[in-house]
C-alpha positions in Angstrom: -55.1 -72.4 2.3 -53.0 -70.1 -0.1 -52.5 -66.7 1.1 -51.1 -63.9 -1.2 -50.5 -60.0 -0.4 -50.4 -58.9 -3.9 -52.1 -60.2 -7.3 -49.8 -63.1 -9.0 -49.0 -62.7 -12.7 -49.2 -66.7 -15.1 -48.4 -67.2 -18.3 -49.4 -70.5 -20.1 -47.7 -71.7 -23.3 -50.3 -73.5 -24.5 -51.5 -74.4 -28.5 -54.6 -75.7 -27.9 -57.4 -73.6 -26.6 -59.4 -76.5 -24.5 -56.0 -77.4 -22.3 -55.7 -73.4 -21.9 -59.2 -72.8 -20.5 -58.8 -75.8 -17.9 -56.0 -74.2 -16.4 -58.0 -71.0 -15.9 -61.2 -73.5 -14.7 -59.0 -75.1 -12.0 -56.6 -72.0 -11.1 -60.2 -69.9 -10.3 -61.1 -73.1 -7.9 -58.3 -72.3 -6.0 -59.1 -70.3 -2.7 -57.8 -66.9 -1.9 -55.9 -67.5 -5.3 -55.7 -63.6 -6.8 -53.6 -64.1 -10.2 -54.2 -62.9 -13.7 -53.0 -65.5 -16.5 -52.1 -64.9 -20.0 -52.0 -67.8 -22.8 -49.6 -67.7 -25.6 -50.2 -70.4 -28.6 -47.0 -69.4 -30.3 -42.8 -70.1 -28.9 -41.7 -67.3 -31.3 -40.5 -64.7 -29.0 -41.9 -65.9 -26.1 -38.3 -66.1 -24.0 -37.9 -62.5 -24.9 -41.8 -62.1 -23.3 -40.7 -63.7 -20.1 -37.3 -62.3 -19.3 -39.5 -58.8 -19.5 -43.0 -59.7 -18.2 -42.1 -60.4 -14.4 -44.4 -63.6 -14.6 -44.4 -65.3 -11.2 -44.7 -68.8 -12.9 -44.7 -70.6 -16.6 -47.0 -73.1 -17.2 -45.4 -75.0 -20.2 -47.3 -77.6 -22.4 -45.2 -80.5 -24.1 -43.8 -78.7 -26.7 -40.8 -77.7 -24.5 -39.1 -81.0 -25.0 -38.1 -79.7 -28.1 -33.8 -79.6 -28.0 -34.0 -76.1 -29.0 -36.7 -74.8 -26.7 -35.0 -77.1 -24.1 -31.4 -74.9 -24.7 -33.5 -72.1 -24.2 -35.0 -72.9 -20.7 -31.3 -74.0 -20.0 -29.9 -70.7 -20.6 -33.2 -68.9 -19.0 -32.1 -70.4 -15.9 -28.5 -69.8 -15.8 -28.8 -66.0 -16.4 -31.1 -66.3 -13.2 -34.5 -65.8 -14.6 -36.8 -64.8 -11.8 -39.6 -66.9 -12.8 -40.7 -70.0 -12.0 -41.1 -72.7 -14.6 -44.3 -76.2 -14.4 -44.6 -78.5 -17.2 -48.0 -79.5 -18.0 -48.1 -83.0 -20.3 -50.4 -85.8 -20.6 -47.4 -88.0 -20.2 -47.3 -90.4 -17.7 -43.7 -91.1 -17.0 -43.1 -88.4 -14.9 -39.8 -89.9 -14.3 -38.5 -89.8 -17.3 -39.8 -86.4 -17.8 -37.5 -85.3 -14.9 -34.4 -87.0 -16.1 -35.0 -85.1 -19.7 -36.0 -81.7 -17.2 -33.1 -81.8 -14.8 -32.3 -78.4 -15.0 -34.9 -75.8 -15.2 -38.4 -76.8 -14.5 -39.8 -76.7 -10.9 -42.5 -78.9 -11.1 -44.1 -81.5 -13.3 -48.0 -81.7 -14.1 -50.5 -84.1 -15.3 -53.7 -83.0 -16.9 -55.6 -85.9 -16.1 -55.0 -85.7 -12.3 -54.9 -81.6 -12.3 -56.9 -81.2 -9.6 -57.3 -77.4 -7.6 -55.8 -78.9 -4.5 -52.5 -80.1 -6.5 -52.7 -77.1 -8.4 -52.4 -74.9 -5.2 -49.6 -77.3 -3.6 -47.6 -76.3 -6.8 -48.3 -72.5 -6.9 -47.2 -72.1 -3.4 -44.5 -73.8 -3.5 -43.5 -72.0 -6.4 -44.2 -68.9 -5.5 -42.9 -69.2 -2.4 -40.0 -70.1 -3.8 -39.9 -67.0 -6.2 -40.8 -64.5 -3.4 -37.7 -65.8 -1.2 -35.4 -65.4 -4.2 -36.7 -61.7 -4.7 -36.8 -61.3 -1.1 -33.0 -62.5 -0.7 -32.1 -60.8 -3.7 -33.4 -56.9 -2.5 -31.8 -57.6 1.1 -28.6 -58.2 -0.7 -29.0 -55.1 -3.2 -29.9 -53.0 0.0 -26.6 -54.1 1.6 -24.8 -53.5 -1.4 -26.4 -50.1 -1.2 -25.5 -49.4 2.3 -22.1 -50.7 1.7 -22.0 -48.0 -0.8 -23.4 -45.3 1.5 -21.0 -46.2 4.1 -18.3 -45.5 1.4 -19.4 -42.6 0.0 -19.7 -40.9 3.3 -15.9 -41.8 4.2 -14.7 -40.5 1.3 -16.7 -37.4 0.8 -14.5 -34.4 1.2 -17.4 -32.1 1.9 -17.4 -30.0 4.9 -20.6 -28.8 6.7 -23.3 -28.1 6.3 -22.5 -29.6 2.3 -22.1 -32.6 3.8 -25.4 -32.7 5.6 -27.4 -32.9 2.5 -24.4 -35.3 1.0 -26.3 -37.5 4.0 -29.7 -37.0 3.1 -29.0 -37.3 -0.8 -27.5 -40.6 -0.4 -30.2 -42.4 1.9 -33.1 -42.1 -0.8 -30.7 -45.0 -2.5 -31.2 -47.0 1.0 -35.6 -47.1 1.0 -38.1 -46.1 -1.1 -38.8 -42.5 0.2 -39.6 -38.9 -1.2 -37.9 -36.8 1.4 -35.1 -37.2 4.3 -34.2 -35.0 7.4 -30.9 -34.2 9.1 -31.8 -32.9 12.6 -28.5 -32.1 14.6 -29.5 -31.8 18.4 -27.5 -27.9 19.7 -28.1 -27.9 22.9 -32.0 -27.1 23.9 -33.0 -27.2 20.3 -33.2 -29.1 17.0 -31.4 -27.7 14.0 -32.3 -28.8 10.1 -28.6 -29.2 9.1 -29.7 -30.8 5.3 -32.5 -31.9 3.9 -33.4 -34.0 0.6 -36.4 -34.1 -1.5 -39.3 -32.1 0.1 -37.1 -31.9 3.2 -34.6 -29.4 1.3 -37.1 -26.5 2.3 -36.9 -26.7 5.9 -32.6 -26.5 5.8 -32.1 -24.2 8.7 -35.3 -24.3 10.4 -35.1 -24.5 14.4 -37.4 -26.0 16.6 -37.0 -26.3 20.6 -36.8 -30.1 22.3 -39.7 -31.0 23.8 -42.2 -33.5 23.5 -42.3 -34.3 19.8 -41.0 -37.1 17.4 -37.5 -36.1 17.4 -37.0 -35.6 21.3 -38.9 -39.0 21.6 -36.2 -40.6 19.4 -33.8 -39.3 21.6 -34.5 -39.8 24.9 -35.8 -43.5 23.9 -32.7 -44.2 21.8 -34.8 -46.5 19.8 -36.2 -45.9 16.0 -39.8 -45.2 15.7 -42.0 -46.2 12.6 -45.2 -44.7 11.7 -47.3 -46.4 9.3 -49.5 -43.9 8.8 -49.2 -40.3 9.9 -53.4 -39.6 9.8 -53.6 -42.6 12.2 -51.0 -42.6 14.7 -51.3 -40.6 17.8 -47.7 -40.5 18.8 -47.3 -37.6 16.2 -47.1 -34.2 16.7 -49.6 -32.0 14.3 -46.7 -29.8 13.2 -44.9 -33.3 12.1 -47.4 -33.7 10.3 -47.3 -30.9 8.3 -43.6 -31.0 8.3 -43.2 -34.0 7.0 -45.5 -33.6 3.5 -45.6 -37.3 3.6 -48.1 -40.5 5.1 -45.9 -42.4 6.9 -42.3 -42.4 8.0 -39.3 -43.2 10.0 -37.1 -41.3 12.7 -33.7 -42.8 13.7 -31.7 -41.6 16.1 -27.8 -40.3 15.5 -25.9 -41.6 18.3 -22.0 -42.2 19.2 -21.5 -43.9 22.0 -23.9 -42.5 24.5 -23.4 -39.5 23.0 -26.6 -38.0 21.1 -25.9 -36.0 17.8 -29.5 -35.8 16.2 -32.2 -37.4 14.3 -32.7 -39.0 11.3 -36.2 -38.8 9.4 -37.4 -40.1 6.4 -40.5 -39.8 5.2 -42.5 -41.6 2.4 -45.8 -40.0 0.4 -47.4 -43.9 0.6 -48.8 -45.6 3.9 -47.6 -48.6 5.1 -43.9 -48.2 3.0 -41.5 -49.3 5.8 -41.3 -52.7 6.1 -39.2 -54.4 8.9 -36.1 -55.1 6.8 -36.4 -51.5 5.5 -35.8 -50.4 9.3 -32.7 -52.6 9.8 -30.5 -51.2 6.9 -31.8 -47.4 7.8 -30.5 -48.4 11.6 -27.3 -49.8 10.2 -27.4 -46.3 8.2 -28.0 -44.4 11.0 -25.0 -45.9 12.9 -22.8 -45.1 10.1 -23.9 -41.6 10.4 -23.4 -41.3 13.5 -20.1 -42.6 13.6 -18.9 -40.1 11.0 -20.8 -37.7 11.9 -19.5 -37.9 15.5 -15.7 -38.4 14.0 -16.5 -35.1 11.4 -17.2 -32.7 14.2 -14.3 -33.9 16.4 -11.8 -33.4 12.9 -13.4 -30.2 12.5 -13.4 -29.1 16.1 -9.5 -29.7 15.8 -9.2 -27.9 12.3 -11.0 -25.0 13.6 -9.0 -24.7 16.9 -5.7 -26.1 14.5 -6.8 -23.0 12.3 -7.5 -20.2 14.9 -4.2 -21.2 16.6 -2.6 -20.6 13.8 -4.3 -17.3 12.5 -3.6 -16.2 15.9 0.1 -17.2 15.5 0.4 -15.4 12.3 -1.2 -12.0 13.2 1.3 -12.1 16.0 3.8 -13.5 13.8 4.5 -16.5 15.8 5.8 -19.7 15.1 6.0 -22.7 17.2 8.9 -25.2 17.1 10.4 -28.3 19.2 14.0 -29.7 19.5 14.8 -32.5 20.9 18.4 -32.4 22.7 19.5 -35.6 22.6 18.9 -36.5 19.2 19.1 -33.1 17.5 15.9 -33.5 15.9 14.2 -30.0 14.9 10.3 -29.5 14.2 8.9 -26.4 13.2 5.7 -24.7 12.0 4.8 -23.5 8.9 5.0 -19.9 10.3 8.5 -20.6 11.9 9.5 -21.2 8.1 8.1 -17.8 7.0 9.6 -15.8 9.6 13.2 -17.5 8.2 12.0 -17.4 4.6 12.5 -20.9 4.5 10.7 -23.1 1.7 8.9 -26.3 2.9 11.1 -28.4 1.6 14.2 -27.1 3.4 15.7 -29.5 6.5 17.4 -27.9 9.1 20.1 -29.4 10.4 20.6 -30.8 14.0 23.9 -29.8 14.4 23.6 -26.0 13.8 19.8 -25.5 14.1 18.9 -22.2 13.0 22.3 -20.7 14.0 23.1 -20.1 10.3 20.4 -17.2 10.3 21.5 -15.5 13.4 23.3 -12.1 12.4 26.7 -13.0 12.9 27.4 -10.2 15.7 25.0 -11.7 17.9 26.1 -15.3 17.4 27.9 -15.4 20.6 26.0 -13.8 22.8 23.0 -16.0 21.7 24.7 -19.0 22.0 26.0 -18.6 25.7 22.5 -16.8 26.4 20.9 -20.3 25.2 23.7 -22.6 27.0 22.8 -21.0 30.4 19.6 -20.9 30.3 19.4 -24.9 29.2 21.8 -25.8 32.3 19.7 -22.8 34.6 16.7 -22.2 34.1 12.9 -23.6 33.0 12.3 -20.7 30.1 14.0 -18.2 28.9 13.5 -15.5 26.3 16.3 -14.1 24.0 16.1 -11.1 21.8 18.7 -11.2 18.4 18.7 -10.5 14.8 18.5 -12.9 11.7 19.4 -12.9 8.0 17.1 -14.7 6.3 17.3 -16.9 2.9 16.4 -13.5 1.0 19.0 -11.5 3.4 16.9 -9.5 5.0 17.8 -8.7 8.5 14.6 -9.0 11.0 14.6 -9.1 14.7 13.0 -12.4 16.5 12.3 -12.9 20.3 13.2 -16.5 20.6 11.2 -18.3 23.6 11.1 -21.7 24.8 10.7 -23.9 28.2 13.3 -26.9 29.0 11.9 -30.1 29.7 14.4 -32.5 31.8 14.7 -36.3 32.9 14.4 -37.5 36.1 17.8 -36.5 36.8 17.1 -33.2 35.8 19.0 -33.4 32.3 17.7 -31.1 29.5 16.1 -33.8 26.9 13.6 -31.3 25.2 12.7 -27.8 24.0 9.1 -26.1 23.1 9.1 -22.9 22.4 8.0 -19.9 19.9 9.9 -17.5 17.3 7.9 -14.3 17.2 9.0 -11.7 14.5 9.6 -8.3 16.4 10.8 -6.5 13.6 7.7 -4.7 12.8 7.5 -3.7 17.0 10.7 -2.8 17.1 10.7 -0.8 13.8 7.9 1.4 15.2 9.6 2.0 18.7 12.7 3.1 16.7 10.6 5.3 14.2 8.7 6.7 17.3 11.8 7.4 18.9 13.4 9.1 16.1 10.0 10.6 15.8 10.3 12.1 19.0 13.5 13.3 18.7 12.9 15.1 16.0 10.2 17.1 17.5 12.5 17.4 20.8 15.1 18.8 18.6 12.9 21.0 16.4 12.7 24.7 17.0 8.8 24.6 16.5 6.9 24.5 19.2 4.4 21.4 19.6 1.8 20.5 21.3 0.0 17.5 21.7 -3.8 17.2 23.7 -6.8 14.9 23.7 -9.7 15.3 21.5 -12.1 14.4 24.6 -13.1 17.6 25.9 -13.1 17.5 29.8 -15.4 19.7 31.6 -13.8 22.7 33.5 -10.8 22.1 31.7 -11.2 21.8 28.0 -8.9 19.5 26.5 -5.9 18.4 28.0 -2.3 18.8 27.0 -0.6 15.7 27.1 3.0 16.8 25.7 5.2 19.5 24.9 8.6 19.3 23.1 11.5 21.5 24.4 10.9 24.2 21.6 7.5 25.1 23.8 9.4 25.1 27.2 12.1 27.6 25.4 9.3 29.9 23.6 7.0 29.7 26.5 8.8 29.9 29.6 6.5 27.3 31.1 8.3 24.2 32.5 6.4 20.7 31.2 4.9 20.2 34.4 3.2 23.5 34.4 1.4 22.4 31.6 0.3 18.9 31.9 -3.0 18.2 32.2 -4.5 22.0 31.6 -5.6 23.4 28.1 -3.9 25.4 25.9 -5.8 28.4 26.1 -3.6 29.4 29.2 -1.5 31.2 26.3 -4.4 33.2 25.3 -4.5 37.1 26.7 -5.3 40.5 25.9 -4.1 40.9 22.3 -5.3 37.6 21.5 -7.9 37.9 18.6 -11.5 36.4 19.6 -12.5 35.9 15.8 -9.6 33.4 15.5 -9.9 32.1 19.1 -13.6 31.1 17.6 -12.3 29.8 14.7 -9.6 27.5 16.3 -12.6 26.2 18.8 -14.8 25.4 15.7 -12.4 23.9 13.9 -11.2 21.5 17.1 -15.1 21.0 17.3 -15.2 20.2 13.8 -12.1 17.6 14.3 -10.8 19.5 11.0 -7.1 21.2 10.0 -6.4 25.0 10.6 -3.8 27.5 10.4 -3.5 30.7 11.7 -1.5 33.6 13.0 -2.6 34.6 16.7 -0.9 36.3 19.2 0.1 34.3 22.7 1.6 34.8 26.1 4.4 33.9 27.6 4.7 33.0 31.1 6.3 36.6 32.0 3.4 37.9 30.4 4.8 38.6 26.9 2.9 38.8 23.9 4.2 37.0 20.5 2.5 36.5 17.5 3.1 33.1 16.4 1.9 31.0 13.2 -0.5 28.1 14.8 -1.0 25.1 12.7 -3.8 22.4 14.2 -4.0 18.8 12.9 -6.4 16.1 14.1 -4.2 12.6 14.7 -6.6 9.9 13.8 -6.7 6.3 14.6 -6.7 2.9 12.1 -10.9 3.5 11.8 -10.7 7.1 11.1 -11.8 8.7 14.8 -9.9 11.4 16.1 -7.7 10.5 18.8 -5.6 13.8 19.4 -4.8 17.0 17.9 -1.3 18.6 17.6 -0.1 21.8 17.5 3.0 23.2 15.9 3.6 27.0 17.1 6.5 28.6 15.5 7.3 32.4 16.8 7.1 34.4 13.9 7.8 38.0 15.5 11.2 39.1 14.4 10.1 37.8 10.9 7.0 40.3 10.7 9.3 43.1 12.0 11.8 41.9 9.1 8.7 41.9 7.0 7.5 45.6 8.0 10.7 46.9 7.3 11.5 45.7 3.8 7.4 46.8 3.1 8.3 49.9 4.5 11.4 50.1 2.1 9.5 48.7 -0.8 6.9 51.6 -0.6 9.4 54.1 0.1 11.0 53.3 -3.0 7.5 53.3 -4.7 7.1 57.0 -3.3 10.6 57.9 -4.4 9.9 57.0 -7.9 7.0 59.3 -8.1 9.0 61.4 -6.8 11.3 61.1 -9.4 9.1 61.5 -12.0 8.0 65.0 -10.8 11.2 65.7 -10.5 12.4 64.9 -14.3 9.3 67.4 -15.0 10.4 70.1 -12.2 14.0 70.3 -13.9 12.5 70.6 -17.5 10.2 73.8 -16.0 13.5 75.1 -14.3 15.4 74.8 -17.0 13.1 77.2 -18.9 12.2 79.4 -15.9 16.5 79.4 -15.4 17.2 80.5 -19.0 14.9 83.5 -19.5 15.6 84.8 -16.3 19.6 84.7 -16.9 18.3 86.6 -20.5 16.7 89.1 -18.4 19.8 89.6 -16.0 21.9 90.6 -18.9 19.1 92.9 -20.7 18.9 94.2 -17.2 22.2 95.4 -16.3 21.3 99.3 -16.7 17.9 98.8 -14.4 19.5 98.2 -11.0 16.0 98.2 -9.1 14.3 95.4 -11.9 17.4 93.4 -12.1 17.0 93.0 -7.8 14.3 91.1 -8.6 15.4 88.7 -11.3 18.5 88.2 -8.4 16.3 87.4 -5.9 14.4 84.7 -8.5 17.3 83.5 -9.3 18.1 82.5 -5.9 15.0 80.7 -5.5 15.7 78.8 -9.0 18.9 78.3 -7.0 17.3 76.6 -4.1 14.4 74.9 -6.8 17.3 73.2 -8.2 18.9 71.8 -4.9 14.9 70.7 -3.9 15.2 68.7 -7.0 18.3 67.0 -6.8 17.7 66.3 -3.4 14.2 64.4 -4.9 16.5 63.0 -7.4 18.5 61.2 -5.4 15.9 60.0 -2.5 14.1 58.6 -5.9 17.7 56.7 -7.0 17.8 58.5 -10.5 20.7 59.8 -10.4 22.9 58.0 -13.1 25.1 55.1 -12.1 27.6 53.5 -14.3 27.7 50.3 -15.2 30.3 47.9 -13.8 31.9 45.0 -15.7 31.3 42.2 -12.8 31.6 38.5 -12.6 27.8 37.1 -11.9 29.1 34.4 -10.0 31.6 35.9 -7.8 29.0 38.5 -7.2 26.3 36.2 -6.1 28.9 34.3 -3.5 29.4 37.9 -2.3 25.9 38.3 -1.4 25.3 34.9 0.2 25.4 36.4 3.9 22.8 38.7 2.6 20.4 35.9 1.0 20.7 33.3 3.8 19.4 36.1 6.6 15.4 35.0 4.0 16.5 31.2 4.9 13.8 29.4 7.6 14.0 26.1 9.6 11.4 25.1 6.8 13.3 27.1 3.6 17.1 26.1 2.1 19.1 27.9 -0.8 21.0 26.0 -2.9 23.2 27.2 -5.4 24.4 25.4 -8.6 27.3 28.4 -9.7 28.7 27.9 -13.1 32.7 27.4 -12.8 33.0 29.9 -15.8 33.6 33.3 -14.3 31.1 35.4 -16.4 31.7 38.9 -16.9 28.4 41.2 -17.5 28.1 44.6 -17.3 25.8 45.8 -15.3 24.7 47.5 -11.7 25.9 45.8 -8.2 23.0 46.8 -6.5 20.7 46.3 -9.2 21.6 42.7 -9.4 21.3 41.6 -5.7 17.6 43.5 -5.2 16.7 41.4 -8.4 18.2 38.7 -6.3 16.7 39.2 -3.3 13.1 40.1 -5.0 13.5 36.7 -6.8 14.6 34.7 -3.4 11.9 36.3 -1.1 9.6 35.6 -3.8 10.0 31.9 -4.0 10.0 31.7 -0.2 6.6 32.8 -0.3 6.0 31.0 -3.1 6.3 27.9 -0.7 4.4 28.2 2.8 4.8 25.0 4.2 8.7 25.0 3.1 10.7 23.9 0.7 14.1 24.8 -1.3 14.8 27.6 -3.4 17.5 26.6 -6.1 19.8 29.7 -7.5 21.8 28.6 -10.8 24.2 30.1 -13.2 24.9 28.6 -16.7 27.1 29.8 -19.9 24.7 29.9 -22.4 25.9 30.8 -26.4 22.7 32.2 -28.4 22.8 31.4 -31.9 20.1 31.4 -35.2 18.8 27.9 -34.4 18.5 28.6 -30.9 14.5 28.5 -29.4 12.0 30.6 -29.0 13.3 31.2 -25.4 15.9 33.2 -27.3 14.0 34.6 -30.3 14.3 38.4 -29.6 18.1 38.3 -28.4 20.8 38.8 -29.9 23.6 36.6 -31.3 26.1 35.6 -28.6 27.2 35.0 -24.9 25.0 35.2 -22.2 24.7 34.4 -18.6 21.5 32.5 -17.3 20.6 32.9 -13.7 18.0 30.7 -12.7 15.8 31.1 -9.4 13.3 28.0 -9.0 10.9 26.8 -5.9 8.8 24.4 -5.5 5.6 25.8 -5.3 2.0 25.1 -6.8 2.6 27.6 -9.2 0.4 30.0 -10.8 -2.1 31.2 -13.2 -2.1 32.5 -16.5 -3.3 36.1 -15.4 -0.8 36.0 -12.4 1.7 35.1 -15.2 1.1 38.1 -17.6 0.2 40.4 -15.2 3.2 39.6 -12.9 5.5 42.8 -13.8 3.2 45.3 -13.3 3.9 47.9 -10.8 1.5 47.9 -7.7 -0.2 44.7 -8.7 0.0 41.6 -6.2 -1.0 38.5 -4.6 -0.1 38.5 -1.0 -2.8 41.1 -0.1 -1.5 43.6 2.3 1.7 41.8 2.7 3.1 43.1 -0.7 3.6 46.2 -2.4 3.5 44.9 -5.9 6.9 47.0 -6.6 9.3 44.0 -6.4 9.2 41.7 -9.6 8.8 45.5 -11.7 12.2 46.4 -10.1 13.8 43.2 -11.4 12.2 43.5 -14.7 13.7 47.2 -15.0 17.1 46.3 -14.0 17.1 43.3 -16.9 15.8 45.5 -19.6 18.8 48.0 -18.2 21.4 45.6 -18.5 20.0 44.8 -22.3 19.0 40.9 -20.7 15.7 39.6 -20.8 13.4 37.8 -17.7 10.9 34.8 -18.6 8.7 33.0 -16.2 8.8 29.0 -16.4 6.4 26.4 -15.0 8.2 23.2 -13.5 6.8 20.1 -14.3 6.8 18.5 -11.1 5.2 21.9 -9.9 7.2 24.9 -9.1 8.1 28.2 -10.7 11.6 29.1 -12.3 12.6 33.1 -13.0 15.3 32.3 -15.9 17.5 35.7 -16.7 19.7 36.3 -19.7 22.0 38.9 -19.3 24.9 39.3 -22.0 28.7 37.9 -21.4 31.4 40.3 -22.2 34.1 37.8 -23.4 35.1 39.7 -26.5 34.2 36.7 -28.6 36.4 34.5 -30.6 39.2 37.5 -31.3 42.4 36.2 -31.8 44.0 38.9 -29.8 41.8 37.5 -26.5 43.1 33.7 -26.9 45.4 33.3 -29.9 48.7 33.9 -28.7 48.4 32.4 -25.2 48.0 28.7 -26.4 51.2 27.3 -25.3 52.5 29.6 -22.3 53.3 27.9 -18.9 52.7 30.3 -16.4 53.1 30.4 -12.2 50.5 32.3 -10.7 51.1 33.4 -6.9 48.3 34.9 -5.1 46.8 34.4 -1.3 43.4 36.5 -2.5 41.3 32.9 -3.2 38.8 35.1 -5.1 40.5 36.4 -7.4 43.2 33.3 -8.2 40.3 31.6 -9.0 39.3 34.1 -11.3 42.6 34.6 -13.0 43.0 30.7 -13.3 39.5 30.6 -15.0 41.0 33.3 -17.6 43.9 31.4 -17.9 42.5 28.1 -18.2 39.9 29.6 -21.1 42.9 31.5 -23.0 44.3 27.7 -23.2 47.2 28.3 -20.8 49.3 25.9 -18.7 49.4 27.1 -15.1 50.4 26.3 -11.3 49.1 28.2 -8.5 50.7 29.3 -5.0 50.1 31.5 -2.0 53.9 32.1 -1.4 56.7 33.7 -3.6 59.0 31.8 -2.6 57.7 28.2 -4.1 57.8 30.2 -7.6 61.8 29.2 -8.1 61.1 25.5 -7.2 58.1 25.4 -9.7 59.8 26.8 -12.2 62.8 24.3 -11.6 60.2 21.2 -11.8 58.0 22.7 -14.7 60.9 24.4 -16.9 60.6 26.6 -19.2 58.0 28.7 -17.2 56.9 31.7 -19.5 56.2 34.2 -17.0 55.1 34.9 -13.3 51.7 36.9 -12.6 52.9 37.8 -9.0 50.5 39.7 -6.2 52.7 42.2 -4.5 51.1 41.3 -1.4 52.2 37.8 -0.8 54.9 36.5 1.3 58.6 36.9 -0.2 57.0 39.0 -3.3 60.1 41.3 -2.6 62.8 38.7 -2.8 60.9 37.1 -5.7 61.1 40.2 -7.8 64.8 40.5 -6.8 65.9 37.3 -8.1 63.5 37.0 -11.3 64.8 40.4 -12.5 68.2 38.3 -12.9 66.1 36.0 -14.9 65.0 37.4 -18.1 63.9 34.1 -19.9 60.8 34.4 -17.4 58.5 37.5 -17.7 57.0 38.9 -14.6 53.5 40.6 -14.4 52.6 42.2 -11.0 49.2 43.0 -10.5 47.8 45.0 -7.1 44.8 47.2 -5.9 46.4 50.6 -6.3 47.8 52.5 -9.5 52.0 52.3 -9.3 53.2 55.2 -10.8 54.0 54.3 -15.0 52.0 51.0 -13.9 49.7 49.4 -15.9 46.4 48.7 -13.8 42.5 47.5 -13.9 40.2 47.1 -11.3 39.1 43.8 -10.3 37.2 41.4 -11.1 39.0 42.0 -14.4 37.5 41.8 -17.5 38.7 39.1 -19.7 39.1 40.5 -22.9 41.4 43.3 -21.0 43.3 41.0 -18.8 44.5 39.2 -22.2 46.0 41.9 -23.3 47.6 42.9 -20.6 48.7 39.2 -20.2 49.9 39.6 -23.8 51.9 43.4 -23.2 54.2 41.4 -20.3 54.5 38.2 -22.1 56.8 41.4 -24.3 58.0 43.2 -21.5 57.6 43.3 -17.3 54.7 44.8 -16.3 53.0 45.4 -13.3 48.7 44.8 -13.8 
């Protein structure tokens, strides 16, 4: 009896309709045969139809015996055509037919003997051959797909979790399914690590290990095939919803005895997965389990290696190994990075890393290494290296010595650690601590945390604190800085300090504190929070500077300026009072003349004259107090005056303020008041220092300038000629335009109660009296420059100053360094060639070495001067010019420092005769 699971597709090629109906009638008589029969009556395109139609059996009539059709039949069979071919004929000699159709025909039937039984046998045979061929082909294809699946998994470079999705995608190539889930076992739960199709929406889903499909597969270590989820009692209802299908297969993912997870494949149709499908999927799950285990081990190993590498990188450590017998040296990438080596660099087994050891450390390192290898199991050496780029680093070499049975060292396993940053930090801290200890300011470091009953504990004070307060370190450590407060400590300032500490902000105040002996000190205190890398305040540092003495000096200066202001006011009144006294005095003198004949009235006039005289004396005292008495200007060298004034200016310096000088080597003589210049310079330096409360540098500079028609606007209102440019520069924050415009106004100040507003107006007045100019300039980098221009007295280009001295050779003899420097500058400007000495005995060797000498300029106070004068008087070819501090009879004398014009004239006169200057 014929049985078939599916309807069969038949094709009949028969031109005769009666024969076609006869075949259909007989096929219908075969029991349990479900079929469809298609009949064609033409051979045109019949072979293309056969190739595309998927027929199980093709019935041909006699016409296929045509040679052309026989060739087509042969080619079809060679191409692996799946349809079986049966020849229906009226011809009685079947042996002849078999010989004719030796290739391509499965069976031969005669119409006259065709019965349902015969046809059933033929159909059964042909369809079995057909099914077997199809089944073999499909299974072979599945095996090929399985091998391809294994190859894809092995060659994939994807990491987790993408690899799980990759597995699910490729499982779908092995069977007819709608969704795939890859569940990985994690301790007591399953995790949907990957999916394909409908399974993708469950990625990342977790569920507990319990009595369900997944746990059953793991526990039984066998495949569970469910042909219909709706009728299978083994399926958990939640899993039915999860599956979104009708049938499925759950396969265990194992490697040896280690469960890894479950592979689930679902189909939307019932009874989808055959036994052959299950076998293929079991092979796939076995392959997947092995690959997952291998990948897991590799990932775990890679993660551990990466963790070790990252740890070594963070700690700046690189491992290495040295075979002491072969000299083979192997190191990690971090070691190469420490030494600055490229990946391709090969270590010399003989020298190993020694070429990189700092030259001064090599002998010590080699001796220590040899000693440790011989006598120790482990060792550590710290030394300096020079990498390939020439950078110097500190490294620690640590190693374990491995020995053979005889105790001979055969191998070293160790690490190099870059300690450069650590050692640099330690040295920086050492330098910082040294600087803090040597500082004249007192430093206090306290905790940021408030301790009940104590406050913020002091953990460090420097030596300056000990000197300032008289407390020893152990007397204040662990206590609060409030112990320095006392009766005169302003409670408002104390409250502001506590508020700043509570808010973790910086603060700068002036407050009175008390030392151990109870003496009060006025100090400038700055409190600053110290933050860690996360921005949290860990400590506070307080910097204390004693300003008691400074405040005394400031008060004295302020008082002096106020008195000067009062004096100026008194001077103004004195001038007006002088005018009144002059009128009264004149009238009284006229009365005195006219009242000579009236003694009684004359007595009252004389009494009034006595009172007037007392008023004149009082007015003189007022003018003297106001410094309005006429002061004759002097011709002075500005550079020399500044050098003389340096000791006074140096008192304005502090620990954070420096004064730098850049004075022109050219002597610049100006007509000015000595006291006026000194007072102006002092005022400008003090203002510059006040502009830099945090400290800085005040620069005083002089320069010789020529002002001509083409000069810029800065010199617009100056006469053409030579000028001394005196500048005082600070590094402060500058000033506003309003302040700049009002800076020279009397009584205008930006210092509040600390200033009088008279310092800069006095500077301005001095500059104007000296026929000069003062300007305020702003520096590009920040800061302010006060520039003063004062006319220089040089004699211009007058030939009487320089003209006749160009070729003279002079010996200058003086032991006064300052005046020798000025005279040398004058001689140089006049174009003379000259030699200087401080001993008169050197005159004559210099004359012999540099003959001919025009003249000798001699200070009479130098050693051996009298003897030199006597000998020079015997040499008329050498003129003698003597100079001294006092007038000497009829000799010529000028006050020092010399004016270059007068100096030149006297020098020229001295060339004509012996002169005492």
